BAFI-3210 file (N, C-alpha, C; in Angstrom, 3 decimals, decimal comma, padded with zeros to 6 digits):
// residues 79
n [1|2|3|4|5|6|7|8|9|10|11|12|13|14|15|16|17|18|19|20|21|22|23|24|25|26|27|28|29|30|31|32|33|34|35|36|37|38|39|40|41|42|43|44|45|46|47|48|49|50|51|52|53|54|55|56|57|58|59|60|61|62|63|64|65|66|67|68|69|70|71|72|73|74|75|76|77|78|79]
n.u [-082,911|-085,818|-088,789|-090,455|-092,469|-095,470|-095,619|-097,702|-098,102|-095,618|-095,603|-097,806|-097,012|-094,824|-096,093|-097,674|-098,302|-095,288|-095,171|-096,881|-097,229|-097,675|-096,951|-094,237|-093,371|-093,841|-092,019|-089,561|-089,849|-090,172|-087,793|-085,919|-086,749|-088,568|-090,759|-094,286|-095,888|-094,324|-094,140|-096,915|-097,389|-095,630|-096,636|-099,212|-101,506|-103,561|-102,376|-103,614|-104,287|-101,693|-100,845|-102,672|-101,799|-099,268|-099,864|-101,047|-103,719|-105,004|-104,295|-102,248|-103,641|-103,364|-102,569|-100,829|-098,575|-096,126|-095,139|-094,829|-092,987|-090,817|-090,324|-089,661|-087,311|-085,691|-085,485|-084,133|-081,618|-080,686|-078,614]
n.v [-005,530|-007,341|-006,757|-008,443|-008,825|-010,374|-013,541|-013,525|-010,839|-010,149|-011,934|-010,998|-008,386|-008,962|-010,102|-008,068|-005,298|-003,640|-001,019|000,487|003,042|002,519|-000,172|-000,022|001,415|-000,466|-002,506|-001,319|-000,818|-003,384|-004,595|-002,987|-003,376|-001,815|-000,825|-001,220|000,437|002,704|003,629|004,216|006,149|008,171|008,789|009,399|007,811|004,844|001,662|-000,450|000,645|001,038|-001,586|-002,411|-000,768|-001,786|-004,300|-003,795|-003,492|-001,106|002,279|004,939|008,130|010,872|013,269|012,387|011,508|012,956|013,027|010,255|009,607|011,073|009,792|007,216|007,924|008,774|006,395|004,831|005,964|005,172|002,732]
n.w [063,350|062,615|061,043|059,863|057,437|056,450|054,734|052,901|052,308|051,197|048,917|047,567|047,016|045,295|043,088|042,138|039,829|038,919|038,263|039,708|042,233|044,972|045,199|044,469|046,700|048,610|047,904|048,429|051,177|052,202|051,395|052,758|055,306|056,740|059,295|058,995|060,494|060,835|058,165|057,632|059,616|058,704|056,191|056,755|056,846|057,352|058,645|057,376|054,951|053,865|053,583|051,570|049,485|049,182|048,177|045,798|045,626|046,018|044,959|045,953|046,707|044,442|045,765|047,662|046,447|046,189|048,832|049,218|047,243|048,104|050,508|049,602|048,258|050,403|051,868|050,041|050,097|052,454|054,096]
ca.u [-084,201|-086,670|-090,243|-091,123|-093,712|-096,006|-095,351|-098,862|-097,854|-094,422|-095,993|-098,826|-096,211|-094,014|-096,961|-098,409|-097,544|-094,294|-095,323|-097,748|-096,463|-097,806|-096,160|-092,868|-093,177|-093,849|-090,773|-088,503|-090,056|-089,974|-086,284|-085,213|-087,327|-089,138|-092,044|-095,475|-096,360|-093,555|-094,643|-098,260|-097,347|-094,897|-097,464|-100,462|-102,646|-103,626|-101,573|-104,356|-104,072|-100,360|-100,888|-103,395|-100,926|-098,129|-100,427|-101,562|-105,160|-105,391|-103,180|-102,288|-104,254|-102,388|-102,144|-099,822|-097,517|-094,905|-094,653|-094,380|-091,703|-089,751|-090,027|-088,904|-085,924|-085,033|-085,215|-083,111|-080,379|-080,206|-077,929]
ca.v [-005,954|-007,684|-006,500|-009,608|-008,782|-011,750|-014,134|-013,166|-009,492|-010,235|-012,507|-010,068|-007,314|-009,457|-010,353|-006,848|-004,520|-002,848|000,436|001,199|003,701|001,825|-001,425|000,437|001,810|-001,737|-003,185|-000,636|-001,024|-004,801|-004,803|-002,213|-003,866|-000,598|-001,227|-000,609|001,479|003,908|004,054|004,763|007,502|009,128|009,241|009,898|006,872|003,664|000,492|-001,247|001,341|000,755|-002,980|-002,398|-000,220|-002,723|-005,463|-003,332|-003,470|000,263|003,140|006,208|009,382|011,753|014,267|011,767|011,011|013,642|012,507|008,863|009,616|011,539|008,682|006,174|008,418|008,742|004,967|004,289|006,539|004,408|001,438]
ca.w [063,784|061,574|061,273|059,299|056,662|056,201|053,396|052,064|051,807|050,332|047,683|046,873|046,474|044,198|041,965|041,772|038,856|039,530|037,937|040,717|043,242|046,254|045,074|044,565|048,067|049,314|047,596|049,162|052,650|052,513|051,317|053,794|056,539|057,430|059,875|058,338|061,328|060,489|056,849|057,821|060,332|057,861|055,052|057,367|056,528|058,285|058,299|056,396|053,640|053,430|053,105|050,350|048,488|048,893|047,483|044,493|045,679|045,795|044,629|046,737|046,092|043,868|046,778|048,516|045,611|046,525|050,107|048,989|046,440|048,983|051,493|048,859|048,025|051,677|052,204|049,091|050,467|053,672|053,805]
c.u [-085,044|-088,140|-091,108|-092,457|-094,163|-095,690|-096,460|-098,548|-096,700|-094,833|-096,974|-098,004|-095,433|-094,863|-097,719|-097,601|-096,538|-094,313|-096,273|-096,941|-096,534|-097,054|-094,675|-092,475|-092,996|-092,525|-089,598|-088,611|-089,808|-088,469|-085,531|-085,662|-087,797|-090,531|-093,180|-096,032|-095,638|-093,998|-095,969|-098,168|-096,652|-095,845|-098,801|-101,726|-102,639|-102,668|-102,303|-104,258|-102,752|-100,308|-101,546|-102,559|-099,874|-098,587|-100,991|-103,130|-105,718|-104,095|-103,301|-102,990|-103,201|-101,843|-101,022|-098,614|-096,153|-094,354|-094,162|-093,082|-090,594|-089,310|-089,214|-087,445|-085,134|-084,602|-084,081|-081,677|-079,818|-079,483|-078,773]
c.v [-006,262|-007,512|-007,554|-009,431|-010,162|-012,227|-013,681|-011,752|-009,423|-010,816|-011,628|-008,884|-007,776|-009,682|-009,160|-006,091|-003,549|-001,367|001,169|001,813|002,974|000,517|-001,107|000,774|000,454|-002,486|-002,573|-000,927|-002,459|-005,089|-004,201|-002,575|-002,701|-001,033|-000,491|000,495|002,780|004,445|004,761|006,111|008,510|009,696|009,804|009,110|005,709|002,561|-000,329|-000,646|001,030|-000,630|-003,171|-001,806|-001,213|-003,924|-005,122|-003,386|-002,121|001,057|004,393|007,290|010,226|012,853|013,711|011,405|011,686|013,139|011,058|008,802|010,123|010,526|007,627|006,668|008,410|007,323|004,364|004,860|005,866|003,176|000,234]
c.w [062,595|061,938|060,588|058,610|056,436|054,837|052,424|051,454|050,878|048,964|046,841|046,225|045,216|042,975|041,460|040,689|039,392|039,203|038,816|041,848|044,546|046,299|045,153|045,944|048,868|049,132|048,350|050,637|053,015|052,465|052,375|055,270|057,410|058,030|059,220|059,159|061,043|059,136|056,981|058,523|059,490|056,803|055,558|056,974|057,469|057,774|057,253|054,988|053,007|052,809|051,703|049,198|048,130|048,025|046,085|044,497|045,427|045,467|045,496|045,964|045,598|044,801|047,670|047,761|045,968|047,788|049,999|048,276|047,288|049,977|050,778|048,612|049,235|052,045|051,256|049,375|051,752|053,265|054,299]
res [m|s|y|g|y|s|q|r|i|v|e|a|n|r|s|a|p|e|d|l|l|g|v|a|l|g|r|v|c|i|t|k|d|v|p|v|t|r|v|a|e|t|i|g|v|s|r|e|t|i|y|n|w|f|s|g|i|y|e|p|h|p|s|l|h|l|a|i|n|e|f|i|s|y|l|n|k|r|k]
***
């Protein structure tokens, strides 16, 4: 099933600095086709916040870094 991230989000993610945690999260989610609603619910923030992280507009609060890194790790273990 494809959740089809918009071309705008994909391009913004590609052009954002790869060392940002939110951008790294976006790259994994886009590649693995994880719905943004699932990401938002898992992390406990809004879909808009997730899109802003994916685009590099904002960075996640440090209190969320552990949860995000664990989610990225979980997604990377999936096929």
